C-alpha angles and dihedrals in degrees: 000000000000099000108158095018117124116204128179125206117204107189129325140162132248091297091064092059087069091041090056092048090051095051092044089055087056089058096250116155104238135199118193129197117187099023101094091122092055119084113217121185091210126124092198096056120090121196106213148150125250090263092056098055111106092226093175090062104041124107098196138027114202118200126188123275088262093052110205133326126245092270093057095255127135123214117240117199107185092078108002108255143115135243132189127239113199135183088248090059094047091049088060088071123086115264091251092061113117126211114220118195137160095228133358131211123201093269092058093044090051091048091053092046096048092046090046093233125141115246124204114201100204100195091056090062119099094223093058096037093051093045091048091050089075098062088037092057093043091051091048090053089051091051091048091052093048098044100047133065095218136068119266087227105091094010120131108243124189114196115196110213134015101221130116093305098032094058093053091043094052093046094051095049090046090052092057091053105265123145099243127201119181124204112209141154108222128077089222089057091051089054092050093047091053090046087056088054095247131124119259134198137164112274092237091055100058089127085083091068108017094087093066097034117123097183125019114197118193123201097163118102092213130077103276102141102063134175095272092055093044092052089059095052124108113258092242094047120110135209121217110191115192096170119117119262129332086022127207100273132092092235093181091056091048090052091050091051091044092238111157107244129183122191098202108193129178095008098164091057092047102046104024110021094155093054093041092049092049090053091053092044094051091051096047090046091054094046094044092051089053094041088238 
């Protein structure tokens, strides 16, 4: 339980509605900026402005999945607006206050460092990334079904990367009957891929499989699908890139070759906001209870 804990939310999308409900059920005292259009039946939630947050009493400061932009502003969704978070504001909090954010750019990291406050970057944690890989993979399968004119069963799928998302992605497509090849870097990954009865190849040798690939799915946030590979792809093949910006695909080359390419960002929040919000809420609840 979080009885006695005071947590402030500054912005957040549809996922955070569920996150707020989860923390409220744990008896946390919550303050929400940017949710005035959302009706919560919660006695321990306080709709407020930035000026009304008791910063000197809060234990946690929750920022949106996107963190803040390069100008120091935070996106508000309900209604659409922006607010600014400055070092002066953060310094009003007690030194034990923790900043929770989905992602963090250099400006936010610098703000946390200069204000001497701990920052938890949620999407860098294994527990959240692995849990989020499930709605990411399900949404990718949905996109693949909608954007192709063939069944996934029997299709040749190339998954780039065998990390937290890549493993779940490869397994799901295999389970629906696709012929899955996984491009990875580590010998241990090759062994695991073979154990899972899928094909494996080094990530810099995708030319060996790209010619026959129907759907190429990238999970690697580095350029791994370059122009040479794209030029070898079938004209009716598609690329679904789920890696964070800028992705791992040469999108200009794909456009030149007229290869359909979809940069599918933030899939958990788009297709399963309740599940995604619950995942975030469970993690923050655990960390807040432990003062981590």
